[in-house]
VEXTI-259124 format. One line per 8 residues: number of its first residue (from 1); their letters; for each residue x, y, z of C-alpha. Coordinates in nm, 2 decimals, padded with zeros to 4 digits. Layout:
NUM	a	X:Y:Z; ... $
//
This chain:
1	mrlkkfhs	06.24:11.40:19.97; 06.21:11.56:19.64; 05.95:11.85:19.60; 05.89:12.06:19.33; 05.88:12.46:19.33; 05.59:12.58:19.14; 05.50:12.90:18.93; 05.17:13.08:18.99 $
9	knlsclcl	05.05:12.97:18.65; 05.12:12.61:18.74; 04.93:12.62:19.09; 04.63:12.80:18.89; 04.66:12.47:18.61; 04.66:12.24:18.97; 04.35:12.43:19.12; 04.16:12.37:18.78 $
17	flfflliw	04.29:12.00:18.76; 04.17:11.93:19.10; 03.81:12.13:19.06; 03.73:11.92:18.75; 03.81:11.62:18.95; 03.60:11.71:19.22; 03.32:11.76:18.96; 03.36:11.42:18.80 $
25	nssfagtg	03.35:11.27:19.16; 03.05:11.42:19.24; 02.88:11.34:18.92; 03.00:10.95:18.89; 03.01:10.84:19.29; 02.96:10.48:19.26; 03.13:10.44:18.99; 03.46:10.24:19.13 $
33	fpdvqqae	03.53:10.49:19.44; 03.53:10.41:19.80; 03.16:10.33:19.93; 03.03:10.52:20.23; 02.93:10.19:20.37; 03.26:10.09:20.47; 03.36:10.37:20.69; 03.24:10.14:20.98 $
41	eiynqgle	03.48:09.87:20.86; 03.79:10.10:20.80; 03.71:10.21:21.14; 03.74:09.92:21.32; 04.04:09.82:21.15; 04.23:10.17:21.25; 04.07:10.10:21.64; 04.23:09.74:21.62 $
49	lytdgqyl	04.58:09.92:21.53; 04.54:10.14:21.77; 04.51:09.90:22.03; 04.80:09.68:21.90; 05.04:10.02:21.95; 05.06:10.07:21.57; 04.98:10.41:21.59; 05.11:10.51:21.23 $
57	kaiqkftq	04.89:10.26:21.08; 04.61:10.36:21.25; 04.63:10.71:21.18; 04.62:10.61:20.78; 04.28:10.40:20.85; 04.15:10.68:21.05; 04.19:10.92:20.80; 04.06:10.69:20.55 $
65	vlavaene	03.72:10.69:20.73; 03.73:11.08:20.76; 03.68:11.10:20.36; 03.39:10.87:20.35; 03.22:10.88:20.70; 02.89:11.07:20.68; 02.77:10.98:21.06; 02.86:11.26:21.31 $
73	alltdtyf	02.90:11.02:21.59; 03.16:10.80:21.39; 03.32:11.10:21.30; 03.37:11.25:21.63; 03.50:10.92:21.76; 03.76:10.89:21.49; 03.86:11.26:21.55; 03.93:11.15:21.92 $
81	ylslcnyy	04.14:10.84:21.83; 04.34:11.05:21.59; 04.41:11.28:21.87; 04.53:10.97:22.06; 04.74:10.86:21.82; 04.93:11.15:21.81; 04.98:11.21:22.18; 05.10:10.84:22.21 $
89	lgdwesak	05.37:10.94:21.88; 05.48:11.25:22.08; 05.31:11.50:21.88; 05.09:11.70:22.14; 05.03:11.99:21.93; 04.84:11.77:21.63; 04.68:11.58:21.92; 04.54:11.92:22.03 $
97	dwirkvle	04.43:11.99:21.70; 04.21:11.68:21.65; 04.11:11.74:22.01; 03.97:12.06:21.91; 03.76:11.88:21.59; 03.64:11.61:21.88; 03.50:11.94:22.06; 03.34:12.11:21.73 $
105	yepgrevs	03.07:11.80:21.72; 03.07:11.71:22.07; 03.16:12.00:22.31; 03.06:11.83:22.64; 03.26:11.52:22.58; 03.46:11.37:22.88; 03.76:11.14:22.88; 03.76:10.81:23.09 $
113	svypkeyr	04.07:10.78:23.39; 04.16:10.48:23.19; 04.38:10.72:22.95; 04.70:10.87:23.08; 04.67:11.20:23.31; 04.94:11.36:23.08; 04.67:11.31:22.79; 04.36:11.39:23.00 $
121	dlyeqgkr	04.53:11.70:23.09; 04.60:11.81:22.70; 04.23:11.75:22.65; 04.10:11.91:22.92; 04.36:12.24:22.81; 04.19:12.21:22.46; 03.85:12.21:22.62; 03.91:12.55:22.78 $
129	eyaveiet	04.07:12.71:22.49; 03.80:12.61:22.24; 03.56:12.76:22.49; 03.73:13.09:22.51; 03.75:13.11:22.13; 03.36:13.01:22.09; 03.32:13.31:22.33; 03.51:13.55:22.14 $
137	rrreakte	03.33:13.49:21.82; 02.96:13.50:22.00; 03.13:13.90:22.08; 03.26:13.97:21.73; 02.92:13.89:21.58; 02.70:14.10:21.83; 02.97:14.40:21.71; 02.91:14.34:21.31 $
145	epkpakkp	02.64:14.57:21.16; 02.40:14.34:20.97; 02.40:14.38:20.57; 02.13:14.36:20.31; 02.15:14.06:20.17; 02.13:14.07:19.80; 01.81:13.96:19.60; 01.88:13.65:19.38 $
153	aepppvav	01.87:13.67:19.01; 01.55:13.52:18.84; 01.68:13.22:18.65; 01.59:13.28:18.29; 01.30:13.11:18.12; 01.35:12.75:17.96; 01.22:12.73:17.63; 01.01:12.40:17.52 $
161	qpgvkkgg	01.06:12.27:17.19; 00.71:12.15:17.08; 00.65:11.80:17.06; 00.95:11.78:17.31; 00.88:11.69:17.65; 01.05:11.91:17.92; 01.34:11.80:18.05; 01.39:11.53:17.77 $
169	ggktllyv	01.75:11.63:17.71; 01.91:11.58:18.02; 02.11:11.28:17.94; 02.24:11.40:17.61; 02.33:11.74:17.87; 02.51:11.50:18.08; 02.75:11.31:17.85; 02.83:11.67:17.68 $
177	fgalviag	02.90:11.81:18.07; 03.10:11.49:18.11; 03.33:11.53:17.77; 03.38:11.91:17.89; 03.50:11.77:18.24; 03.74:11.49:18.08; 03.87:11.74:17.83; 03.93:12.05:18.11 $
185	gaaaavll	04.11:11.82:18.33; 04.34:11.66:18.05; 04.43:12.00:17.95; 04.51:12.10:18.31; 04.70:11.84:18.38; 04.92:11.90:18.03; 04.98:12.27:18.14; 05.06:12.13:18.51 $
193	lggsdsee	05.30:11.84:18.40; 05.47:12.05:18.10; 05.46:12.43:18.19; 05.70:12.44:18.45; 06.04:12.59:18.34; 06.18:12.61:18.67; 06.44:12.36:18.81; 06.43:12.09:19.06 $
201	tvsggsiq	06.55:12.15:19.42; 06.64:11.94:19.68; 06.45:11.98:20.04; 06.62:11.78:20.32; 06.95:11.66:20.44; 07.14:11.37:20.59; 07.29:11.24:20.92; 07.60:11.04:20.96 $
209	insnpaga	07.57:10.85:21.33; 07.85:10.62:21.46; 07.82:10.44:21.81; 08.11:10.28:22.04; 08.07:10.02:22.00; 07.87:09.96:21.69; 07.57:09.76:21.60; 07.32:09.96:21.79 $
217	nvfldgqd	06.99:09.98:21.63; 06.90:10.33:21.49; 06.58:10.52:21.57; 06.47:10.82:21.43; 06.18:11.01:21.61; 06.11:10.70:21.77; 06.07:10.48:21.47; 06.29:10.22:21.40 $
225	tgqvtntt	06.50:10.29:21.09; 06.61:09.92:21.05; 06.95:10.03:21.05; 07.22:09.98:21.27; 07.56:10.18:21.35; 07.77:10.30:21.20; 07.53:10.41:20.90; 07.41:10.71:20.73 $
233	ltdvaags	07.04:10.82:20.70; 06.96:10.99:20.37; 06.63:11.23:20.29; 06.58:11.34:20.64; 06.37:11.67:20.67; 06.52:11.96:20.79; 06.47:12.04:21.13; 06.54:11.89:21.48 $
241	htvglykd	06.51:11.52:21.51; 06.52:11.28:21.81; 06.78:11.00:21.74; 06.79:10.71:21.93; 07.05:10.42:21.97; 06.98:10.08:22.15; 07.20:09.79:22.19; 07.18:09.50:22.42 $
249	gygdyets	07.38:09.54:22.74; 07.42:09.90:22.72; 07.23:10.21:22.84; 06.99:10.38:22.61; 07.09:10.70:22.40; 06.89:10.95:22.27; 06.99:11.31:22.17; 06.88:11.56:21.91 $
257	vsvtdgat	07.03:11.67:21.63; 06.95:11.96:21.37; 06.94:11.87:20.98; 07.00:12.13:20.72; 06.91:12.15:20.36; 07.14:11.97:20.15; 07.40:11.88:20.43; 07.50:11.59:20.64 $
265	atldaslt	07.49:11.62:21.03; 07.75:11.38:21.22; 07.65:11.21:21.56; 07.93:11.04:21.75; 07.79:10.83:22.03; 07.97:10.64:22.35; 07.73:10.40:22.44; 07.76:10.31:22.81 $
273	ahtititr	07.80:09.92:22.90; 07.58:09.76:23.20; 07.75:09.70:23.53; 07.68:09.35:23.60; 07.76:09.24:23.97; 07.81:08.89:24.11; 07.69:08.87:24.48; 07.71:08.51:24.48 $
281	pkgtthwt	07.91:08.30:24.49; 08.19:08.49:24.73; 08.55:08.45:24.80; 08.45:08.24:25.10; 08.24:08.03:24.94; 08.30:07.64:24.91; 08.10:07.45:24.66; 08.07:07.09:24.65 $
289	qgedveir	08.03:06.84:24.40; 07.62:06.73:24.36; 07.53:07.02:24.54; 07.25:07.25:24.45; 07.37:07.62:24.44; 07.23:07.94:24.37; 07.40:08.23:24.15; 07.31:08.56:24.21 $
297	wntgggls	07.38:08.90:24.07; 07.28:09.27:24.00; 07.25:09.46:23.65; 07.33:09.83:23.65; 07.16:10.09:23.38; 06.85:10.09:23.23; 06.60:10.31:23.05; 06.74:10.62:22.98 $
305	rtaftalr	06.38:10.75:22.86; 06.21:10.71:23.21; 06.33:10.66:23.54; 05.99:10.49:23.62; 05.98:10.61:23.99; 05.64:10.45:24.04; 05.41:10.66:24.28; 05.11:10.50:24.40 $
313	gdthstas	04.82:10.58:24.22; 04.98:10.75:23.95; 05.00:10.65:23.62; 05.32:10.63:23.38; 05.30:10.63:22.97; 05.58:10.55:22.77; 05.67:10.31:22.47; 06.01:10.15:22.44 $
321	prgyyirl	06.15:10.06:22.10; 06.35:09.78:22.27; 06.09:09.66:22.47; 06.10:09.63:22.87; 06.27:09.40:23.11; 06.11:09.52:23.45; 06.20:09.36:23.77; 06.02:09.46:24.09 $
329	nrarmasa	06.21:09.40:24.42; 05.91:09.42:24.73; 05.68:09.56:24.51; 05.34:09.48:24.32; 05.22:09.58:24.02; 04.88:09.74:24.05; 04.79:09.83:23.68; 04.92:09.78:23.37 $
337	nsrgkdlg	04.78:09.83:22.98; 04.42:09.81:23.11; 04.36:09.71:22.75; 04.49:09.36:22.81; 04.72:09.32:22.52; 05.00:09.05:22.54; 05.34:09.24:22.61; 05.56:08.94:22.57 $
345	rrgtarga	05.61:08.57:22.58; 05.63:08.56:22.93; 05.42:08.81:23.07; 05.04:08.95:23.00; 04.94:09.26:23.10; 04.58:09.31:23.24; 04.36:09.57:23.44; 04.40:09.45:23.78 $
353	ktgkeala	04.08:09.37:23.98; 04.25:09.39:24.31; 04.55:09.54:24.41; 04.73:09.22:24.40; 04.66:09.11:24.06; 04.80:09.28:23.76; 05.02:09.05:23.57; 04.97:08.68:23.47 $
361	gnggisps	05.19:08.46:23.25; 05.49:08.25:23.25; 05.75:08.41:23.48; 05.54:08.76:23.51; 05.40:08.91:23.81; 05.15:08.62:23.95; 04.80:08.67:24.02; 04.86:08.59:24.41 $
369	gkntgtln	05.10:08.92:24.42; 05.42:08.76:24.50; 05.67:09.05:24.65; 05.93:09.00:24.35; 05.89:08.94:23.98; 05.97:09.02:23.65; 05.81:09.10:23.30; 05.96:09.10:22.98 $
377	sprnasln	05.77:09.28:22.64; 05.90:09.26:22.28; 06.04:09.54:22.08; 05.80:09.86:22.05; 05.57:09.73:22.30; 05.42:10.03:22.53; 05.33:10.00:22.86; 05.07:10.26:22.90 $
385	rlsvateg	04.98:10.24:23.21; 05.21:10.08:23.56; 05.15:10.18:23.89; 05.36:10.01:24.16; 05.29:10.03:24.54; 05.41:09.82:24.84; 05.21:09.64:25.08; 05.02:09.83:25.32 $
393	gsepetan	05.02:10.16:25.15; 05.38:10.24:25.28; 05.64:10.41:25.04; 05.65:10.29:24.68; 05.99:10.07:24.54; 06.12:10.20:24.22; 06.06:09.96:23.92; 06.39:09.92:23.72 $
401	pqtlsevk	06.32:09.85:23.36; 06.63:09.71:23.21; 06.70:09.68:22.83; 06.96:09.35:22.93; 06.75:09.05:22.89; 06.91:08.79:22.86; 07.27:08.70:23.00; 07.53:08.40:22.96 $
409	ielyrggs	07.66:08.24:23.25; 07.98:08.06:23.27; 08.22:07.88:23.49; 08.57:07.98:23.49; 08.90:07.82:23.59; 09.24:07.99:23.58; 09.15:08.23:23.33; 08.99:08.03:23.07 $
417	veraiden	08.61:07.86:23.08; 08.57:07.56:23.25; 08.22:07.52:23.09; 07.91:07.70:23.04; 07.60:07.72:23.26; 07.33:07.86:23.03; 07.40:08.03:22.67; 07.09:08.25:22.71 $
425	aentgshn	06.96:08.27:23.09; 06.65:08.55:23.15; 06.83:08.84:23.35; 06.67:08.80:23.67; 06.93:08.80:23.92; 06.93:08.45:23.99; 06.98:08.07:23.86; 07.01:07.75:24.00 $
433	wtvpnale	07.28:07.51:23.93; 07.39:07.17:24.03; 07.76:07.16:24.08; 07.87:06.85:23.87; 08.05:06.52:24.03; 08.30:06.55:23.74; 08.48:06.92:23.83; 08.80:06.87:23.97 $
441	dgtnykir	08.90:06.99:24.33; 09.06:07.41:24.31; 09.05:07.71:24.47; 09.06:07.93:24.17; 08.69:07.88:23.99; 08.52:08.20:23.91; 08.15:08.24:23.80; 08.10:08.51:23.48 $
449	vscatdas	07.79:08.69:23.41; 07.79:08.86:23.05; 07.56:09.01:22.79; 07.40:08.72:22.58; 07.48:08.92:22.25; 07.78:09.11:22.37; 08.05:08.93:22.57; 08.24:09.23:22.66 $
457	vygeseaf	07.97:09.31:22.91; 08.03:09.11:23.19; 08.06:09.10:23.56; 08.29:08.82:23.75; 08.28:08.66:24.11; 08.57:08.65:24.32; 08.78:08.32:24.31; 08.63:08.05:24.54 $
465	riasvgkl	08.63:07.68:24.60; 08.51:07.37:24.42; 08.57:07.03:24.63; 08.53:06.65:24.63; 08.32:06.49:24.85; 08.27:06.24:25.11; 08.01:06.13:25.37; 08.03:06.21:25.79 $
473	kvmsnpsg	07.81:06.00:25.97; 07.78:06.15:26.34; 07.62:05.95:26.57; 07.60:06.05:26.97; 07.49:05.90:27.31; 07.23:06.05:27.40; 07.12:06.12:27.07; 06.98:06.47:26.98 $
481	ariwldde	07.28:06.65:27.00; 07.31:06.97:26.78; 07.62:06.91:26.52; 07.82:07.18:26.43; 08.06:07.14:26.14; 08.34:07.39:26.08; 08.07:07.64:26.29; 07.79:07.56:26.06 $
489	dkgltnkt	07.46:07.39:26.19; 07.41:07.06:26.04; 07.10:06.96:26.23; 07.09:06.68:26.51; 07.26:06.33:26.60; 07.20:06.13:26.47; 07.29:06.13:26.09; 07.47:06.10:25.81 $
497	lqnipvge	07.61:06.44:25.65; 07.65:06.43:25.26; 07.89:06.64:25.05; 08.13:06.75:25.29; 08.43:06.84:25.14; 08.73:06.66:25.13; 08.97:06.74:25.40; 08.95:06.80:25.80 $
505	helrltkd	08.70:06.98:25.99; 08.61:07.07:26.32; 08.31:06.86:26.44; 08.15:06.98:26.76; 07.83:06.83:26.94; 07.63:07.05:27.19; 07.33:06.93:27.40; 07.19:07.10:27.68 $
513	ryqewset	07.27:06.97:28.03; 07.57:06.80:27.86; 07.92:06.89:27.81; 08.01:07.00:27.49; 08.22:06.73:27.27; 08.46:06.79:27.02; 08.71:06.66:26.77; 08.88:06.72:26.43 $
521	veviknqt	08.76:06.46:26.18; 08.89:06.38:25.87; 08.66:06.33:25.54; 08.79:06.11:25.24; 08.68:06.14:24.86; 08.38:05.93:24.79; 08.39:05.75:25.15; 08.18:05.77:25.48 $
529	tnvdatle	08.37:05.88:25.79; 08.17:05.74:26.13; 08.17:05.93:26.45; 08.08:05.79:26.75; 08.06:06.03:27.03; 07.95:05.95:27.40; 07.86:06.26:27.62; 07.90:06.36:27.96 $
537	aggfeekf	07.67:06.57:28.19; 07.73:06.91:28.22; 07.62:07.22:28.38; 07.27:07.36:28.44; 07.04:07.60:28.62; 06.72:07.46:28.74; 06.40:07.67:28.81; 06.13:07.46:28.77 $
545	ndgraehw	05.92:07.70:28.60; 05.80:07.44:28.31; 05.64:07.25:28.58; 05.88:06.94:28.50; 06.15:06.77:28.70; 06.25:06.52:28.44; 06.64:06.45:28.54; 06.55:06.40:28.91 $
553	ksyasyan	06.51:06.06:29.04; 06.32:06.01:29.40; 06.55:05.79:29.64; 06.27:05.71:29.92; 06.02:05.46:29.99; 05.69:05.67:30.06; 05.79:06.02:29.96; 05.65:06.23:29.68 $
561	wyvqngvy	05.83:06.45:29.50; 05.66:06.68:29.27; 05.70:07.08:29.10; 05.41:07.29:29.18; 05.43:07.71:29.13; 05.77:07.66:29.02; 05.91:07.46:29.34; 06.07:07.12:29.36 $
569	kvqsdhde	05.87:07.00:29.65; 05.86:06.69:29.88; 05.60:06.52:30.14; 05.54:06.21:30.29; 05.31:06.03:30.53; 05.63:05.82:30.69; 05.94:05.92:30.88; 06.21:05.87:30.67 $
577	ypvsiynl	06.49:06.07:30.51; 06.40:06.11:30.10; 06.67:06.19:29.85; 06.60:06.29:29.51; 06.92:06.23:29.29; 07.04:06.42:28.94; 07.00:06.15:28.69; 07.22:06.25:28.43 $
585	gtfdndyt	07.55:06.06:28.57; 07.83:06.19:28.79; 08.06:06.44:28.77; 08.44:06.47:28.81; 08.52:06.65:29.16; 08.58:06.99:28.98; 08.23:07.17:29.03; 07.99:07.41:29.24 $
593	feaklkil	07.68:07.27:29.36; 07.38:07.50:29.50; 07.03:07.57:29.59; 06.76:07.72:29.76; 06.60:07.58:30.05; 06.24:07.61:30.28; 06.05:07.50:30.50; 05.69:07.53:30.37 $
601	sgtnaeml	05.47:07.35:30.56; 05.51:07.18:30.93; 05.73:07.20:31.22; 06.03:07.47:31.13; 06.25:07.25:31.37; 06.32:07.00:31.07; 06.60:06.94:30.86; 06.69:06.96:30.49 $
609	gigigted	07.02:07.00:30.24; 07.21:06.95:29.98; 07.45:06.66:29.93; 07.68:06.48:29.70; 07.76:06.11:29.71; 07.84:05.79:29.53; 07.62:05.63:29.25; 07.42:05.39:29.40 $
617	patiwhli	07.37:05.62:29.64; 07.47:05.41:29.92; 07.70:05.71:30.10; 07.63:06.07:30.07; 07.79:06.35:30.22; 07.56:06.66:30.27; 07.47:06.99:30.44; 07.21:07.00:30.68 $
625	inpgdqyy	07.01:07.35:30.78; 06.75:07.36:31.05; 06.58:07.67:30.97; 06.33:07.67:31.29; 06.66:07.66:31.54; 06.88:07.84:31.31; 07.12:07.50:31.31; 07.34:07.35:31.07 $
633	sfwksrys	07.54:07.05:31.02; 07.72:06.82:30.81; 07.69:06.46:30.76; 07.81:06.15:30.61; 07.49:05.92:30.62; 07.47:05.56:30.47; 07.16:05.44:30.30; 07.06:05.07:30.38 $
641	apgkvqfp	06.74:05.10:30.18; 06.56:05.41:29.95; 06.49:05.65:30.24; 06.61:05.43:30.52; 06.96:05.60:30.68; 07.18:05.33:30.84; 07.29:05.44:31.16; 07.51:05.55:31.35 $
649	adniiawk	07.61:05.83:31.11; 07.89:06.04:31.06; 07.85:06.39:31.25; 08.12:06.57:31.04; 08.03:06.91:31.15; 07.87:06.94:31.46; 07.53:07.16:31.50; 07.60:07.50:31.52 $
657	ndgivsqt	07.39:07.83:31.57; 07.55:08.15:31.49; 07.25:08.32:31.31; 07.36:08.24:30.95; 07.04:08.02:30.86; 06.71:08.19:30.84; 06.37:08.09:31.01; 06.15:08.24:30.75 $
665	ewnrcklv	06.33:08.34:30.40; 06.48:08.12:30.14; 06.85:07.98:30.27; 07.13:07.91:29.97; 07.33:07.64:30.05; 07.62:07.58:29.84; 07.93:07.32:29.78; 08.25:07.38:29.64 $
673	vdgnnvti	08.39:07.03:29.50; 08.76:07.01:29.41; 08.91:06.67:29.42; 08.89:06.56:29.78; 08.81:06.94:29.94; 08.48:07.05:30.00; 08.40:07.43:30.08; 08.06:07.50:30.27 $
681	yinnkmid	07.84:07.84:30.19; 07.54:07.91:30.37; 07.38:08.25:30.26; 07.68:08.36:30.06; 07.91:08.29:30.37; 08.18:08.05:30.37; 08.16:07.85:30.69; 08.45:07.58:30.66 $
689	sltlsdlp	08.65:07.39:30.43; 08.69:07.01:30.44; 08.92:06.71:30.31; 08.71:06.41:30.27; 08.99:06.14:30.25; 08.74:05.89:30.16; 08.55:06.09:29.86; 08.52:05.86:29.54 $
697	eetrimlw	08.66:06.06:29.23; 08.32:06.10:29.05; 08.01:06.21:29.26; 07.66:06.27:29.18; 07.45:06.55:29.33; 07.12:06.52:29.55; 06.88:06.72:29.73; 06.80:06.57:30.09 $
705	asisgsgq	06.51:06.60:30.35; 06.42:06.49:30.70; 06.04:06.39:30.73; 05.89:06.29:31.05; 05.53:06.29:31.00; 05.24:06.39:30.76; 05.16:06.75:30.68; 05.53:06.85:30.61 $
713	ikgfdnvk	05.66:06.98:30.27; 06.03:07.09:30.19; 06.10:07.34:29.90; 06.39:07.33:29.70; 06.43:07.60:29.40; 06.72:07.76:29.16; 06.93:07.47:29.19; 07.25:07.51:28.99 $
721	lslgetag	07.55:07.31:28.89; 07.85:07.47:28.73; 08.16:07.32:28.62; 08.53:07.39:28.69; 08.42:07.67:28.92; 08.66:07.56:29.23; 08.82:07.89:29.28; 08.65:07.96:29.59 $
729	sikgrtig	08.74:07.62:29.76; 09.02:07.63:30.03; 09.22:07.30:30.12; 09.07:07.24:30.48; 09.09:06.99:30.77; 09.09:06.61:30.73; 08.79:06.48:30.85; 08.76:06.12:31.02 $
737	paqyvrkn	08.48:05.94:31.16; 08.26:06.12:31.42; 07.98:05.98:31.63; 07.64:06.05:31.52; 07.43:06.31:31.72; 07.04:06.25:31.72; 06.86:06.58:31.58; 06.72:06.62:31.94 $
745	dysrdend	07.02:06.61:32.09; 07.20:06.85:31.98; 07.57:06.90:32.08; 07.69:07.25:32.11; 08.05:07.31:32.15; 08.06:07.69:32.20; 08.43:07.69:32.11; 08.38:07.46:31.83 $
//
């Protein structure tokens, strides 16, 4: 800026010239100068610029309004918006001066809550200061002595020439007066322009701005200079200034610089690059050809100007010279820029009607209120109001404005680029991609995410594998088994698994009540490997609490087996020996079978028990208890028909009564089967161990009862089968055929 230093003579001439110019403007209004009627139109233009955030241009328009407006209401509104423009530009002192002008015209004017809290506080401060000033003036006026007014001089009489009407020479006088004004103005201009004998001096200095790396956009006092580093700003006014450097991929740099007249200040800035961390894929990741995958990353760094800790119900005012890239996690935007202007190509801010609805637009925070979202805004956009709160009124999250708006995503292999995934992806922290089938097998792949405009700012994943694939068709009998491939749940059989990496894999099948099936399978590139597994029945524990006994099958003529109140029951109107067989198959003789037994109604002197037998079951070996008489025995019985025992039967262990069997409580009976050896327990006490020479290699389990009339109900509960638990078995005596003893003719051998 170049200014002239004036002497007093020149200053007097300038004042004289401006005086003549004012008289000319007053005398010849309407001959080419702004019309007062244009004030409203200029005011509306300024208001539109203010709404768009163009505050400097808005100030120019509002200043033009002051030059032509006469309406007090229009002037008051103009002063008000001048204060707002200066506030948003950071000049709070000027904002207070314009607030004072508002109060001079309208002392009681209030400020709406739609404006930032900081501005409302500034306005209230101005009101208080103005009120104090008015009170001070009032008190000073009371103490001053009134002075007598001077009597105005009488105007001299006007002589009227004969034959001439009074006032008839006004037009001539106007021309004469105009000529005098023009002549006087010209003389003053000559003196002003030519009468200075002082030398020109320069006021202001320069700023040399360097950055590492170079190429940062340079802003001076919040305004874009249009230059990038390294550069020199000239004609900078003396004093303190704020220099801002902004480069995509780097954190904002802002500092104060002091400028001296005629000197050059130097600023050397080191910009801090954003940190990019890849969170998916990891080093243990296996991608396969044709697979849909997700790439994830986190970006560190952001705007240094505002931390944007969004407190519930608060508002935040700022303007970014670069625009914002805002990502909200587990938070919702409650309100933003209530004027409803577009903040960018991917998001529109508007006043929220509800706590959920704030931003709309492609990729912005949706009106439905998603828990995460992003908003982009262009350069020089202003987020005048931003409030973020979590659902349910809990502690708010932090809105993290990012200046890294776009990233480049690439696939690397062995230190070189294999292919570009996306050259200009939005920095949302996530990107979906389908792995091409043309990629080769390998374990040295990496994902790199970098700044789209500066490849030196990047993050890279750990090395991971991309594999060729084949198919794996898994069938099982019965179906519905859970598929575990390399310990990863792949669903239920029967099913064909797609995109399985080539090579060997551990395959397991699990199903309730069946033994686990496992095998190592090999998948071949672009082929289907078939697996057909037969599952064997396994251990279980049955408490019948679900009201069902779907895995048990009745083997009786008339008996009715059913579940009631969590107990498996049997009753019949006929004399018979009903059996309920576990219907999922036979077991190798290496298991423990146990159940609780009780007479629920009828005579206690009745029999029931548990047994093992052949598959048909033509023959069973069973432990029998008689709770009423507290007897127990072990039989081998043959069935000629369902429910019909063929006599004589083998009474392997004769009836015994030693107080083991309870008359009133549930009795727990257990058989431990190990090959041909059977160990017998009643109520956790081992009573005998037998070697059954004619026992088949595989047996099935069953529940047994003896019913001799209606009204009798036998109960079974807590039925349990455990495979491979034969530690309690003892190699016992070999049992041969024995004479059948009828239940009412007990043979008691005290020495047995």
